[in-house]
N, C-alpha and C positions, 0 to 999 in steps of 0.2 A: 354421350361423353360425360364422364364424371368430373364434377368440379370439386376442388378442395374445400373442405368444411372450414368453418371459422376456427375450430380447434386446431386444424392442421396449419392454417395460416398463422395463428398465434404461436404455435410451436416453431414454425419456420422463422418467424421474426425474432424469437428469443434466441434461437441458435445463431442467427446472423448477427445479433447484437453482441454476443459473447465472442464470436469468431472474429468480427471486425476489430474489436478492441485488442484481442490477443495478437492479431496480425498487423495492425495498423502501424505500429512503431517500425517493424521490419520493412514494410512496403514503402513507407515514407522515406526512410533512410536510403534504401536502394534506389528509389526514384530520384531523389535529390542528387545523389552521387552520379548516377548515369546521365541524367539530363544535363548537369553542369559540365561533365566531361565532354559530352557531345557538343555543347555550346562552345566550349573553349577550343576543342580540337578540330571540329569539322564545319563550323559556321563563323560568320563575322560578328556574332552577337555575344562575344565574350564579355563586353562591358556589363551585360546583365548579371553575370556571375560576380564581377567585381563589385557592383552595387549591392548585391545580396550579402557578400562578405563584409562590405563596409557597414551595412546596417547591423549585421550580427555583432561586429566589434563595438559599434555605438550602443547597442542594446544589451551588451553582454551581462551587465549587472542586474538587469530587471528581475530575473528569478530569485535574486537575493534581496530585492527591494519590494517584496510584496506581490510580485508577479503581475499578471494582467488577466484577471478572471472575467468571464462573460456569463452573466446569469442565464442568458438564453441557451448557452451550450450546456450548462449544468442541468437545465430543465428539458433537454431533448427528450422527446417521447421514446427514442431509441433506448435510453437508459432505463426506462420503465420495463421494457422487455428484458433488458440485461438483468435487472434485479428479480424479475419474475421467473427467470430461467431456473434458478436454484431451488426455492426462492431465498432472498436475503431479508432478514428482519433485524431491526435495531431496537434494543430494549434498554431503557435507562432505569437505574435504581434510585437515583437522587436528583433533585433539581439542581441546576447549575446557574449561578447568578451571572448576568452579563456585565456586572460591575468589576469583574476581575478577568485576568488572563489565565490560561491553563496550558499544560502540556499533557496530552493524552497519549499514553503508550499502548499500542494495540498489539495483541499477541493472539495466535502465532502468525508468523509470516506466511506459512504455507508455501506453495510453489509460485503462485501468481498474485497473492493478496487480493483475491476477488472481492471479499467482503469489505475490506478497507476502502477499496476504490468505489464500490457501489454506495457505501454509506456516506463517505466524506468528500468524494469528488463529484457526486451528483446529488440532486435533490429528490430522487425518485424513491428513496426509502423513508422520506419524511424527516430529514434531519432538522430543518428549520422549524417544523411544527413540534418536534420532540424537544428541541433545545432552542426556544425562541430567544432572539437577541445575540446568539452566538455565531461567529463566523469561523468556519473550519478552514484550516490551511493544511492540506496534505503535503508532507515533506518527503521528497524523494531524491534519488541520486542526481548529482549535477550533470551526469552524462546525457540525461534526457533533454538537456537544454543546449547541447552543443550543435544540434542539427537544425537548420532553418526549416520552418513549417512544422516539424515535429514539436519544437519548443513552444510554438504558438498553440498547437493543439493541446499539449499538456498543461500549459499555463491557463488556458481558457477554462479548465475544470477547477481552477483555484489552487493548483499545485505550485509549490515553491521548492527551492533548493534546501537540502537538509544541512547545509553548511552552518558553521557557528555564526558567521556574519548575518546570514539570513534569519536565524532564530533571534539574534540580538535585535535586529531591525523590527521584526514582527512584535516583539515583546516590549519595545520601547517607543516605537514611532507610529503605531497604528491604534493607539488608544486602548480601550478595554473591550472585553467581549470576544477576544480572539482565542481560538483553540488550535494549538499546533499538534498535528497528529504525526507521530513517529512510530514506525514498525521496528522496534528495537532489535529483534533477532536478525533482521536483514537477510541477505542471500546465504549467510552461513547456516541459517535455520532450514534451508531447503532440503538438505540431506536427511533431516529428521522428519520430514513431512510424509507420513504414511497414515493410512486409515487407522483410527484408534489411538494415534500417538498424542501424547501431551508433554513432549519434551521441548523446552525453550532454551535458546542460547541467550543467557541473561546474567550469568554469574560474574562475568568480567565486563559487562556493558553498563557503565555508570555515567557516561557522558551526559545523558539526558537529565540525570539527577543533579549533576554539577550545574547544568544550565538553569534548572529550576531554582536551585539555591541562589545563584547569582542574581536572579531577577525576583526572587521571592514569590514565585507562582506555585499554585497547587499542581500536584501530579494526579492524574486520573488513570487508574488501571482499566483496561478493557480486554475482554477475551472473546474471540470469535469461535464459538462452539460449532464444529463441523467443517472448519476451513481445511483441516488436514485430511478430510474424507473425500475431497473433490478429485483426487488423482490416486492411482496406484503407482508404486515405484519399485523397480527391480533393484534389489540389493545384491551386488556382485560379491563373490567369495573373497574374503580378505586375502591379499597377496596375489590374487589372480591378475592377469594382464590388464583387464578392464579396470579393476580396482586401483592398480598402480598408476594407470593413466589418469584416473580421477584425482588422485592425490597429487600427481605431478602438475596437472592443470590448475589445481587449487593453489599450489605454491607459486605458479607463474603469474596468474591473473587474479587470484583471490576469489575465484568463483568456482563452486563445486558443481561440475556437470552431472546432472541427475538423469537417469534413464527412466523417465516417467511416461505414463500413458493414461488415457481416460476413454471417453466414448467418441464415436464418429458422428457424422451428420444424421444418422438414423439411430434410433433408440438402442438397439442391441448390437451396434457395430463397434469396432475398435478404432481409436484415433487419439487426438490430442486436445479435444474439448473436455472441459470438466464434467464430471458426473452431475446429474440433476439431483442434488441432495441439499436439503435445507441447511442454511448457515445463519445462526443467530448470534449477533454481537452484543454482549452484555457490558454496559458501561457502568463502572463502579462509582463509589463515593470519592470525591476529591480528597486528597491527602495534603493538608496545608504544610508549607515549608517556610521557614524563616528566610529573610533576605540576608545573604552573606556574600559580599562581592568576591572575596577570594577564599572559598571554603577549603579547609585542609582535607587531606585524603581520609583522615579518620572521620571527619564530619560527613563527607560524601558517603563513606562506607556505612555509617550509622543510618542515614536516611535511605540508602539503597536497600538495606536490610528491612527497614520499615515498609518500603514499597513492595518488596517481595512478599512480606507477610500479608499485606493488603491484597495482593494479587492472588495468593494462595487461598485467602478467605473467600474472595469472589468466586474463584474456581470451585471450591468445595461447596459453597452454598447453592450453586446452580448446576453442577455437573450431572446430577441424576435426572434433571429435567430434560436433558438432551442425550440420553442413552449411554452415559458414562457410568461405570460401576462405582458404587460407594467406596470401594477399597482402592480405586485407582487414584494416584496422587500426581500432582504436578512435578515434573522432573526439571530441575534447573541445572544447566551445565555451563 
């Protein structure tokens, strides 16, 4: 009887690590809903649901007050397999002083932001060694904190809400050495996530610049080379029924439903796992900003343009190292 080799076991663990993270949110939400419906409708244990909802109401503001990270969760060996699956690599171009706070804008969003999660929500790509004295706070949608148990899982990785009150708290009440990570393009950028794409939704996204000006913190551009290569996406013919449905759905819920696909559980199969392609996130030089409590729209536009210039420079300096043509430019929409 043949036993699996160490290489086979390593590959299986890497696939499981990525699969469980992509599926965990869905499974936790469904489980919490079904279990509590069962408790309320078919058992005398409905007080358990009441207690859970009471705790949720009492703890509602925690994601906007620094969250509740657990170092042991960030250091799970499972995340090492996750980072090795692609693999993910974090590269800094300049030292960052822990005596200041920062807002790091990571591009592109891709379909699942795998690189952003692996680098800033876990310690398995070496964040603490690369940026000693810096505490990363991955900022994400508030919806992740609406469901009991899921919110605990997400907060345990160091994630917080991306709301204005959350950012204000982290930049004023947690001392220095804090790095707030925002994926500026958000879900709107998913539709542009195709292999070889370098299109960013950034032209009208200036809220992060305004926040940096209000607190006088530096902006740091970061680009994940390879993030858009992790999935293929079927682009429907403009005007076709499927394309009209996508546009209608986006108008209704502000999410663009993408027909994406990748690999399956075996190397050459079809499925919804990302392809095993390397992703390197290059962190650029901090861009200092003055402190202006109520910056005008003109001031925000000025520093937004400076940020885009810094991001273009970062992209152009490193693109050829990661298989991008010298002539390909960063497209800002």
